[in-house]
C-alpha positions as CSV (number, residue, x, y, z in Angstrom):
1,M,-5.4,-3.1,-5.5
2,K,-5.1,-0.9,-2.4
3,R,-1.9,0.6,-1.2
4,D,-0.7,-1.4,1.9
5,M,1.5,0.7,4.0
6,D,2.4,-2.4,6.2
7,L,3.7,-4.1,3.1
8,I,5.6,-0.9,2.0
9,R,7.2,-0.9,5.5
10,E,8.1,-4.6,5.3
11,I,9.7,-4.2,1.9
12,M,11.7,-1.0,3.0
13,Q,12.9,-2.8,6.1
14,D,14.0,-5.9,4.1
15,I,15.8,-3.7,1.5
16,E,17.7,-1.9,4.3
17,K,19.1,-5.2,5.6
18,I,21.2,-5.9,2.5
19,P,24.8,-4.6,2.3
20,A,25.3,-1.9,-0.3
21,S,27.4,-4.3,-2.6
22,E,24.8,-7.0,-2.9
23,E,21.7,-7.4,-4.9
24,W,18.3,-7.6,-3.2
25,D,16.2,-10.7,-3.6
26,V,12.5,-9.9,-4.0
27,K,10.5,-11.9,-1.6
28,D,6.7,-12.5,-1.6
29,F,6.1,-11.4,2.0
30,G,3.3,-13.9,2.1
31,R,1.5,-11.9,-0.7
32,D,0.7,-12.3,-4.3
33,P,3.9,-11.6,-6.3
34,I,2.0,-9.1,-8.5
35,E,0.9,-7.1,-5.4
36,V,4.6,-7.0,-4.3
37,R,5.6,-5.8,-7.8
38,K,3.0,-3.1,-7.8
39,H,4.2,-2.0,-4.4
40,L,7.8,-1.8,-5.6
41,E,6.6,0.3,-8.4
42,L,4.8,2.6,-5.9
43,L,8.1,2.8,-3.8
44,V,9.9,4.0,-6.9
45,D,7.1,6.4,-7.9
46,A,7.2,7.8,-4.4
47,K,10.9,8.2,-4.5
48,L,11.4,6.1,-1.4
49,I,13.7,3.8,-3.5
50,S,15.5,4.2,-6.8
51,G,15.8,1.5,-9.3
52,D,14.2,-0.1,-12.3
53,V,11.4,-2.7,-11.6
54,Q,11.7,-5.4,-14.2
55,T,9.3,-8.4,-14.7
56,D,9.7,-11.7,-16.5
57,L,7.5,-12.5,-19.6
58,S,5.0,-14.3,-17.4
59,G,4.6,-11.3,-15.0
60,S,5.0,-13.6,-12.0
61,K,8.7,-12.8,-11.1
62,C,10.1,-9.4,-10.7
63,W,13.5,-7.8,-9.6
64,V,14.8,-4.3,-9.2
65,N,17.9,-3.3,-11.0
66,N,20.2,-0.9,-9.1
67,I,17.9,-0.7,-6.1
68,A,18.9,1.8,-3.5
69,I,17.0,3.5,-0.6
70,T,16.7,7.3,-1.1
71,W,17.0,10.0,1.5
72,L,13.2,10.1,1.8
73,G,13.2,6.3,2.1
74,Y,15.6,6.5,5.0
75,E,13.4,9.3,6.6
76,F,10.5,6.9,6.4
77,L,12.4,3.9,7.8
78,D,13.7,6.0,10.7
79,A,10.2,7.3,11.5
80,S,8.6,3.9,11.3
81,R,11.2,1.9,13.0
82,S,9.4,1.3,16.3
83,N,6.7,-1.3,16.0
84,K,5.0,0.3,19.0
85,I,4.7,3.7,17.5
86,W,3.8,2.4,14.0
87,N,0.9,0.4,15.5
88,E,-0.3,3.2,17.8
89,V,-0.2,5.8,14.9
90,K,-2.2,3.5,12.7
91,S,-4.7,2.6,15.5
92,K,-5.2,6.3,16.4
93,A,-5.8,7.2,12.8
94,I,-8.4,4.6,12.4
95,E,-9.9,5.6,15.8
96,K,-10.1,9.2,14.6
97,G,-11.3,8.3,11.2
98,V,-8.3,9.9,9.6
99,S,-7.2,8.8,6.1
100,L,-3.4,8.9,6.2
101,T,-1.6,10.1,3.1
102,F,2.0,9.1,2.9
103,D,3.0,12.6,4.0
104,G,0.5,12.6,6.8
105,L,1.7,9.2,8.0
106,L,5.3,10.3,7.9
107,Q,4.6,13.5,9.9
108,A,2.5,11.6,12.4
109,L,5.2,9.1,12.9
110,K,7.8,11.8,13.5
111,V,5.6,13.7,15.9
112,A,4.7,10.5,17.8
113,A,8.3,9.5,18.1
114,H,9.1,12.9,19.5
115,V,6.1,13.9,21.7
116,G,3.7,11.0,21.7
117,V,0.9,9.5,19.7
118,T,-1.9,11.3,21.4
119,L,-0.4,14.7,20.5
120,A,0.1,13.6,16.8
121,F,-3.7,13.4,16.5
122,G,-4.8,16.1,18.8
């Protein structure tokens, strides 16, 4: 499985919508449920969210106990909020042949938000 930054962004935006006192219902986002679960595990590993990813015995349903967005998670959400900037940064990275790590993506989004996409990639 490849890490899908679009799916990560979708999941994070969906989690952000829930009130603090409510549980988040895992959606499939039009993807295989196992792919969504693996991306939730990546989000916990990357410390974008906190919580405990749980799976039923069949492995087809999952949930996250005590889910919360972390400070770093909010930094990512704030930097990736604009669809225009998100798409331009991804397009520019592909055009330049740049492989974006999470840190590189976050920095490029922050720079693009402040000074423009062209400057983010030189």
